[in-house]
C-alpha positions, 0 to 999 in steps of 0.5 A: 500500500503506497500513497503521497497522500494521508491515508487511515488504515484501522483494523479492529479485531475484537474477541469477547465471550458472548456466553460464559464458557465460549472459546475465543478465536484466534486473529492474525494480521500481517500488514506491509505498508509502503509510503509516507504519511499514513496512519495504522490503527490495530486493536486486537482484544483477546488471546493468542492474537498476532500482528506480524510473526517473524517465526513463520516468515511473516513480519509486518512492516512500515517502509516510508516517511512520516507514518504513525503506527498504533497497535493495542492488544489486550489479553493473554499470549499475544504477538506483536512483531513490526519492522519499521524502515524510514524517517520521522515515524511514530510507534506505539505499542500497548500490551495488557495480559500476560505471557506477551511478546513484542519484537521491534525493528527499526532499521535494517542492515543498510537503511537507518532510522532517522527521527523516530518515536517508539513507545511501549506499554506493557502491563502483565506478568511474564512478558518479552520484549526485543528491541533492535534500533539503528539510526539517529534521533531516535526516542525510545521509551519502555514501561512495564508493570508486572513480574517475571519480564525480560527486555533486551534492547540493542541500539547500534549508536548514532545519537542513541537514547532510551528510557526504561521503567520497570515496576514488578519483580524478577525482571531482567532488562539488556540493553546494548548501545554499539558503534561509534559515537561522536555527537550526543550519542548513548543515554540510558535512564532506567528505574527499576522497582521490585526484587531479584532483578537482573541488569546489564547495560553495555554501552560502547563509543568514543565517550558520549555515554550516560548512565543513570539507574535507580533500582528499589528492591532486594537482591538486584545485580547490576553490570555497567560497562561504558564507552571505550576510547 
């Protein structure tokens, strides 16, 4: 789908239980969006729903500039798998429920993301979030409320930035910002409240690295490796 004018694409997949004991069906959405200034909105309610699935080779994607993607899933065991390439895109992902997965890729081996805003809001237990971002002037914010969450982020420098807030128990988050930094790259602000958390932050570059972590709780392990010359 491509367009030079603004286009609104809304996908509403609502799964409800009409009667007690009814079984909700699985909804699968795969989108390949090519063009500029498009708006995509996806809402799924229920369990075992999918927006793209890299495991089956169907990772949903947006290629273009100044696009807006909003994805909302409410339920358990849902999957969001999205890849974005382009400039000035805004991506918002909201997941409420248990044992859900979010995989977000911005940029690839040849094309970077520029001036991209990515927001993730996760509420529930046993959630897994994986982000791989390559580009400059990127705002990446993650907020998680729940237990036993796993967050993995890989940002390949340039003007990197990240904001991680986790409230819950037994969380593990790993953030790696690599590559050469020379102009306002690297930064990480993380506030974790809970017990038995493990944080590993590795930031590499030529200076330009700022790490600030506040952890309240018991038996936390925090390892930080900053830049090298």
